[in-house]
N, C-alpha and C positions, 0 to 999 in steps of 0.2 A: 598247613606247612611242611611238603617234602625236604627235612633237609638233611643231603648224602654230602660224603666226603671224600677224596682221593684216597688219601691214608692219614696216621695216625703220627706223632712226633711227640714222646715224652718219653720224661724223665720218671728210671726205675723206678725210684722212690716211691712214681703213685700205684705202684702194684701192689708197695704195701694198704690202702685206704679203700673203702668199703670202695669208695663211686669205683677209684682205678678199675677194679677189679671188674663191678660192675661194664663200667666200662669195654676193658676187655672183651668182655663179654655180646659186647653191644655193639662190636663193630670189627667180632675175629680177622671176615674176608675180608680189612683190608691190611696192606702192607702196612703195617710199626717200628718203626726205623726212635732206635732210640738216639737219645738226646745228652750233652751233657745239663743243655741249659735252659727251660724254655724261654730268655732274655737270649740268648744268643744264638743265634742257628743261623752260622755261616751260609749253607745253599741259600737261606730265605735274605741277607741283609746285601747276599753278592753279587744278585735278581735286577734285574733289568726294569727299568718300570714299566715297559710294558708288559711286565711278566705279571702283574701284580692280582689284578682277576685270576688268574692260573696259585696265587700263592693263599689267595680266598678260600679254596675250596680244602685247604688241610686242616686239620682239625688240633690242637696244642692240647697236650697234657702239661700240669707241675704239677706244681707244689707251692703254695703261697708265704713265704720269707717274711715281707718286714708286710706290719702292719700299721703305721702308723696312721692315728685317724688328720684328716684335714679341717678349719676348723672350715665352718659355711653360714649365710647370713642370710639366707632366702625362705627356699621352704623346708631348711636341717637344718640341725646344730651345727654339724659333722659331715664329713667326707667316708664314705667308710669301702678299703679295698676289702671285695669281697669274692662269690666263688669266679666270676671270669671277668676276662680280659678284653676288650678287642669283638670282633659281632663278624656273621657272614652274610651279611647287609653290603654293601658296596656305595654311603651315603655323599654323597663328590665331598661336600663340608669337612666329614666326620673330623675331630677335633684329631684322635689315637691317630692318626695316620703323619699331621705333623707334630705330637709328639715322641713318637714312636717309628716314623717312615714308615715299613712297608711292617713292620709290628701291631700291625688294628687287625691282620686276623683271629679269629676266634681263639681265645685260650680259657685252658678249664681248672680250678685249681683247685684238687678233689679230694683237701682238706675242713672241709664244712664246720665240723660237731667243731675247728679248735675257735676256727674265725668266729661261729656261735658265740662260742664259752667268752673270748672275747669280750665282745659288742656288749653276752647280756654282764657280763664282772661293769664292763665301764658302766651299762646303764643303770645299775645299782649305787653303784657308786656317786654318781650323779647332784647335785641337789636339789634338782626335778626334775621332772620327767620331761629326755630330751628329746629331738628329733633326731635318726642315722636315711641318708641317702646312701644307700647298698648297691646304686643302679649308673652309678658316672662312669663308671670305666664301661660297662655293658652295655643288651640291653636284656636282662633280664626273661620275660616272657620268650623273645628267643633263646636263650640259652636253655627255658623250661624242656622243652623240646630237646636237645638232648639228657638232659642232665636228670631230672622231674624236683629243681634243690628249689623251686620258689614255694612249690605248698609247703615242702618243709620247712624252709625257712619262717615263711608267717603263722605256720600251727608254735615253732618252738617257740619265736618269741610271745607272740599271743599269750602261752601259757605263763612264762615265768618273765620278762620285760614290763616296765614300768612305763616305754616313750611310746614312740612307733618312728616304723619301718616305713624309707617310700623307695618307690623307684619314679621312672620313665619311662617310654615304650613309644615302637611304632605299629606293633602288631594288635594283633589279633584274636591269637589261639589263648584267651582265657576261661574257658570250659573249666579246665582243673581247676582255678578260681574261686569259683561263685560260690563252692556249696561248702569253704571251709570252715572253722573255729576264729576267724581271723576278731575278734571281740575289737572294731574299730580303729585294732591300732596298726594297720599297714594304712600309711595315703599310697592312691594305683591315683597317674599322671601317665592321660596318655601326649602324646606329641601332636600335632598335626599342622599340614602344609592344601595351600593350594593342590586341587590334585592332578592341575599341570610339571607343578616342582614336586606332587610325589614321584609319578611316571621318569621326566628326565632327569632326575637328580637325585634325589633315594630311589636306588636300583636294589631293588627285590624286596624290598619292604610296605605291609601289609597297604589297601589303596583305603583313599578316605573314607567310602562309603563304611566297610569294615571298618576300619579305627573308633565310631562314632559309636557303629552299635556297639560296638564291647568296652565303651564308655559307661556308655547306657548301661550294661549289664552287669557291668561290674556294681555301678554306684541301685544300682537294683536289691543288690545282694549286703547292701552294705556299710562298701569302703566307703571314708572318706575320699574325694577326688574330688582334682585339678585337672587343669589342659593347658597344657603349653598352646602356644602358638611361634613355632620356634623350628632350624633359626627364619629367623625373616632377613628374606633373600633382596633385593632391591636392582631387580629387574627390573627393563625398561618400560612397562608395563604391571609393575605390579600394586598398584595399583587396585587398583582392575581386580587385578587379580587375585586381591586381599579383601578387598569387595565381596568380592564372592563368595569366597570364603569365608568370611563372617558373619553370611546372608547364608551362608547352607545351614552353619551351627547355628543360628537361631535356630531355624526351619527344626532339622532334625533328631539335636539336642533334646533328654524325655526330661521332663519339667522338674524332675527331683536333682539332673544332673546343674541347673541352670538356676535353680534356688542356690542348694544346697557346694556348684563348684569353686570352683576360685581358677585365675589367668593367671600363668608367667606370660611372658613375650620376652624372645627374646634374642637381638638381632645379627648378623654371620659375622662372623671371626675365619675366616678364610687366611691360607698361609702357602710359603716360598713352596716347603716337599707337597703344600697336594696341589695344588695348580702344574707342578712338574712330571708329577706325576696320570691329572687328567689329562694333559695335552698328549701323551701319549699311550696309553691305556684305554683315554672314553678319547679320541681327538674327533667324534659326533658328537658331546655333548656339550651342553649350554660350556662357555666361558665365564664363571663366576671371580674371576679378578675384571676389578677396571677403574682404572687407574684414572678415571673422572672422579667418580666417590670413594676415594678408597686409598687410604696412606700407612705406612705401615707403623709398627706400633710392637716394641718389645722385636721377642727376637724371633726371626720369622717370618711376623703374621700382617695382616693385611686388619688393617679396620676403616667401614664405613665414617668419613668426615664426620665433626663434628655437627655441618651444615644441613646432613642429607640425615643424619639418626632425630636429630631434629626437626626435622617436616615431617618422616617416618612419624615418626612417637606421633607428634601429633593426631596426623592422620589416621589411624590407629583406633586413638582415641577416640576420636571422634564417634567410627564407626562403630567400637567398641559400646559404649556412650550413649547410641542407637539402638540394635536390636539385642543387647546381653547385659541389660546396665547392672540382673540382680547380677555378676558374675563380677564378685570382687579384683582388680584388677594390683597382686601383689606388687611387683616387681616389674619394672623395663630398661634394661642390661645392654 
């Protein structure tokens, strides 16, 4: 996948790190604009909602200064701040848009050695091996096309870690991962949705067939794997869409993925900010806000009503039990 940018916004301290200098050479032909902080770029925060796609074409380089881990009780034990935040894709439901307003553009943090050192220290101090989610704020397969960080991360942890890393992705560029000495210490998770949802809502991501083929390849390379059906969007014809998706997965997933993989299911949470940006930046896109099905939840968010969630969960469990019964459902949230 060709990932190009219009300009690079950077903290000067980035050039004190090897990765920062490498990216300076890689993108030397682009304008480089000095910023005080990757968290505060007035040109971006003052932009109009309709400018959102344009902002996504900028690359931001910074030094990650906060390294606090958040407990998690799903696939991982901890959510770990890692080498990137945001993404070049433009999924209309992206929770980073809700949390960071217009700051969901791709931000790369060049101090990867510091982050890996903290992670390995946390791993060594744990009473038992734990799993660390390193992709909750970005898509590391996409980021890898820019930085090459992912093979380095997987092999660094494989050599020195006791537990496991994990990350999800919506992209198929997995060739750099297949021959790595991962030692089974990285859980690879592919996120899927119906083809129509990918095309109309998950803008700029890999198509479904490519995602399935990538998951099969990674599994064949010996990685532990999982499959996310996420986020489930309750469009008017969602039962048809997700029934077709599950049948396609049953047909196209390899026998080994179906035998050894697991499932996660996450229903969409939407946000006021996302809705406002989407109306102006993507006026022809599907409207994901449905007041008949959604209630306000927390600060600035919408969540499907409990009766709608229960109906969707029952439907998905029935279809999965029929077509992918070998794959355990770890949770539905």
